N, C-alpha and C positions, 0 to 999 in steps of 0.2 A: 437705689437700683441701677444694674450693665445695660440693663434691656431700655430704661425709661431715660434715663442719662445719653445715649442714641438720640431718642431722638427727640429730646431736647437740642444736642446740639445737630439739623433737620431740621430748626424753626431758620434757620440764616437760610433756606430755600424757602419761604415763609414770608419773609423779606425783602429776595427774588422777583420770590412773585407780586409783590405789593407794587412793586414801582421799575419792573426792566423792562428794557428800555430794544428790547428786543420784538423781531418783526414779527415774527415766520408762527401764528395765532394755532395753526392746527394744531388735535389735542390728541396729545401721546398718550394721556392717562388722566381714566376718569373714575374720582369714587364717586358714589351718592353725588351725582351734580358738579363738583367741585372740580377741576377739572388743570392740567399741565403742559401748558402748548410747549413746541419742539423747541422754537431760541428760548425759553426761558429754559426746557432739559439741558441743548446745545452750551447755553452762561457754565451752566451751573458743571454740564461732565468738562467743562475744559480749562475751569477752577479745577478742583476736585483732581483732576490731573494737576496742572502745574503744583497743586499744595503736596502731592502726591512724591511729584518727584525730587522736590524741597522736600522731604523730609529720604530718600531713600538719597541724594546727598551730604544729606548732613549725615549721616548715619556710614554711607561711606569714606566721611571725611575726618570722621571720631573714633571709630572702629576697623574699620576695611574694609567691611561689608554693609547688602542692601540690606536693610529692612524691609528690603519686596512691599511695599506695598502696592496696588497694584494700579498699571499704568495704560493696557490694555483698554477700548471705548467702547468694548459692548463689554469690557468683564462691569464698566465704568460705573454704564449709565445701567446697569441693572442691579448693580449693588444700591445709586442713586436712588432709581423707581421704585427698589423696596421698600428703604427706607423714607422714604415719601406717604408710599402707605400707610406704613406703619403710622408714620407719624399724624397724617390727617384722618385714619380712623381714630385716635387714641381720639386729637383732640373734639372729633365729630363726638361723640363717644358722652368727652365731660364736657361737652355743652347741655349734648342730652339730658343729664344729670341732673343741671344746674352752677357746674360747679366754675363754670363763666363769671360768677353775682363773685367780684371782692368786696369786703368789709373795706373800712378805711384808716386802716393799717394795712392791708394787702397793698390794696393800690398806694398807700406812699414805697411802700418799699418799690412797689412796680415803678414807680416812676424815678424812684433815685438811685435803683441799679440803671432802669433806660436812660438817666442821665447820666451815667459816669461813665459808662459805653460812649454811650453820643462824644459827647469832652474829646475822648480820647481821641474814637477817630480824628473829627473835626481836625484836635495838637494836629497829630500822624499829615492829615491831607497838606496845614499848613508850611511845614514843616518840608514837605517834600516837595509840594509844587506852589505853595508861593508866598517865597522862603522871604523874595529880598519889598515882600512886602512889612509893614510897623504890626504890630500886634494885633489891633482891632483888626483894620481892614484886611489883616492875611490870614481873620475868623471867617470878617465873614464873605471871604474870596470862595474861604473854602467848603465853610456853610453850602452857599449857593451849589458850587464843585457838586456837592456830596446828593445833594433833593437833586441832579440833573438823572441820577447813577442811581434813582426814588432811594438816598438814604441820608430818613431823617431820621428826624428826635422821635416820631410820630411812630415811627415804624421799625422804633425801640421798642418803645412804650406796647408796641403790639404786641412783638415781641418775644420782648417779653411776659406779659398777660397773657399766651401761650404758654412761656414755660413755667408757671402759677400753677397754671391747670393743667399741665402733665405734673406738674406734682402733685396735684390734691386731688387728681384721682390716679396716680402708684399708691399713696397713704389711706385713700379709703375704700382699694381692692387687698390690701396688704394689711391696713390694721388687725387683721385676725392671726395672724400667724404666730406661731410662736418657736422658744427651743430650749426641752430639758436641758434643767444643769445636765439627769444623767447622760442622759443622749449627745450631752455638747461635753463630757469627761468621757462619755466612751472614742470620740474622736477626734480628743486631741490623743489619746494616750497611743489613737491605731498612727494618728501623724505620726507624732517620736517616732515610735522603732519603722517608719516610713522611713522616715529622713537622717533615723543611725544609718541606717541600713544604704542611703544613697551617699551620704555622704563620708560616711566613715570607710565604703572603699571608692568612694574616686575624693576628696576634698574639698577639689576647683569645683566644682562641683554651687557649693557653699558661695562661692562667688560671683555666682553667673546665678545661681536667686536670688540674693539680695541687688548689687546690680542694676541687671537685668530686669527687675520683678512679675519674673519670672512666680512669682509663689512667695505666699513667708513660710518661710524656715523656722520650724518651731525644735529642731537641734544644729546646733555649733558642736564644727570638728576643735580642732587643738591650733595656737599660731593664728588667727584670723586679731583684724585689726582697721578703726576708718581708719581711714585718711579723707581728709575736706582739703580743696584745692585754688588757687590762685588759675585759669588758664590768659593766662596774654599771648594773642594771636601774633600766629608771621600773618604780617603785609598780603592782600591781596595779588602782589603781582607776587611776591620773595614764596608764598604762596605755589603758584601754579609753575614757579621755578627749580623750587623741590620735588613738586611731585616730574616731572618731564626730568630732571638731573637721576633722580628714586631707579624711574625705572628703567629711563638705560642702565644703571648699575644692575637693578634686575638680569636687564636683558643682558651680559654684559657676566657677572654669574652664571645665567644662564650658560652661555659660548664654552664657559672656562669649563663647567662642571660634563656638555658632550663631548670638548673638547681628549678630557682627561677620559669619560669614560668609551672614550676612538680608543684612546692609548695613541695619539696621533701628538704633535710636538706640541706646547702648548705655549710654546715664547711668546705667543701673539698673542692670544688668547687671556696672556694674564695682564701684557700690557693693560693693552682695552680695558684688564679689572682699573686694574692699582687707575687707569690712570678719569675710569668712572666715578669710581670711590674723590676721589681726591674730586672730583666737578663738585661731586655731594655733599662734605664734608666744606670745600667751601661755603657753595651755595648757604645752605644752616647755620653758615659762622656769617656771614652778609646780614642775612636776617634777621639773623639773634641784633646786632650789630645794631637793626634801625627800631631794634624794639627798645631799648636796653636802658634809654633815658627812659621808661615809661616801666618798668625792671626795677631804678634803683628804689622812681619815689616808692613804687608797691612797699616793695622791703622793708624797708623805710619803717611804713604805716608797722609794716603784719607785728615788726618784733621792735617798737617802739614797746613801753611801761602802759601794762595796760590795754591795749590796742584789742579791740575789738574784732574777731579775723570774719567770722558772719559778717558785719557790716562791711565790711572791703568785700567779701561773698559776696555780699549786694552791689555794690559796686563797681568792680572794675572784671570778676569770672567772665569770661568769655566762653566757658562750655552752658552751654543751657542744659546737657543733663545729669547734672550734679542732685543724687536726690538728697533729700533730705537732711540726711545726719551723713552723705558723707559714701564716699564709697570702698566697701569688702575686699584689701587685700594679705592677700598672704605672701609669702618666698614662695618665690619663682611662677605666682600666682600672671598664664598665659596672655590674657583675657584684653589689658592692659601693653600698654612700650615697653619696654628691660627700663627703661630709665624711671619708669615714673614710678611702676614698681620699687626696683632699688633704691632710689631716694625717701621714698615712704617707708619700708624697712627700714633701711638705716636710720632712722630717726631709734632715740637712744628711747626717750618721756614721755609721756603722755603731753601733749603742751607745747610743742616741738617744732618748729619751724624749718622749713628746711632751706639753705638754698635753693636759687632759681635753676630749676633744672631743662632745659629742651629734651625737644622731641620733635615728630615729623610739621608735628599743629603748631606750635610756638610754644612756649616756656609755662614752665608751671612752677609754682613753690605749693608749698606744703604745711600742710601740722594736723600733724596727730592727734586724732581728738578721741580714745579710747580702742581699749580692748574691748573683743569679742565674748565673752565669760562663755568657755566651747563644754560641753553638754545642753541638757534640755532645756527648752527655752524655764524663766520662769513659772511655775506652776497655779500661780493667785489669777496671777497676769494673761500665762498661756490662754485659762482656759476663760476667760472674761477677751479675746480677741474672738478664737476660734465660737463659740457661742454667735458673737458680729457676723463670723465668715459666713455659716449658716443658715443665720438667718436672715442677710442675705442674698446668700444664691435656692432661702425662696422663696424670700420673695419675689425674689426674681425666671427659675420658678413656677412659679402663681400669676405671673403677671403675665409672663410669655402666653401664656398656656389662656387665657382673656381676649388677646390681643389672638392670636389667632381662632377664637370664636369670635370676636367679631367681626375682623378680617373675614370668613367664612362668609359669616351673613350679610355684607356691604356687599353691594352691589361695584365691583373693581373691574373697571378694561382697559386695555395697555395695548397700545399699537406704536412700542416702539421699532418694528420694523420703516418706519416714518422718517424716524433719527438716520438713517442711512442718505 
């Protein structure tokens, strides 16, 4: 469920509460006597803003626009406060219902999951901070370092226990909700009509719906295919230079356009434009040389007989946002860089692999995965997915209603003005 998943994500906050190093103990949130301090809240706000900034930068680099994740401190503080209140009220309700009592299988699941997560964190800390030490010594130092920050195996067990409590609470609250075949069929037919009207009017919307996961389309226009790629990024220093040269080129192009519009002599502006274009092209050529050995290695593996492209994607791809089925593209699809789309559409047969194709981000090796069948989605499978979607929506609405009721009944006090 969407709501309960948001609550589960907030359990990172509970870890923070268990071992926070912050010293300011002024209370900013009180939920039935359980509190969040100013120091803990400020640390969480700082962490969330930093994370949102990274996400926005990632979207800007890959898609040319910010994802819009909030970085305003007051907005982030309010969002985190609401989520914390929701989470704590739900956990208190779960405990009240006895859902914190686990059988042996549940305990084993909690411990296994917690240990896997903790071991992963320790490995990352050891690699980042104690790489000069041997394996066991590095691990011991990483465990001690993490403990200083309040991160222990016990804190992960506690977090996973709370996650399981939320899962059990969800299941209990929505266990009687069902969706009839008739309602699902009617909703499916309506969705197909809506999708057909939308995508026939503008087929490019289909690619955005699929690639950006706006919604599950139940109708596809003609001309789409799925491609997967392995992106080998340019080095960070080369990307910086390319971005600088691209900005200079954009400025030069703007100056040339202004000169043409004003009817003034364009000789100097054209020369500046040509110079900026040459500098931009040279920067990309230099960047490509620096990753050429890696490209050659991957290309040889990707075109070898019996090559497992998915395995190579898992090992080498530096695009973290590619959907599991790949990207949906068509001729002229404008949401991706032109070189990427052209390379994907030029592949003649399903299974073909492209030559390395440069873009502003690096170099892409694409594989033609499948065609997207035009028309309405397969009826039986479409009905099954529509029913699942409707059930999830109904469960989410039911749980949100219950959670709102519980919050209204709880004693909740907030003092966010103390954060200023």
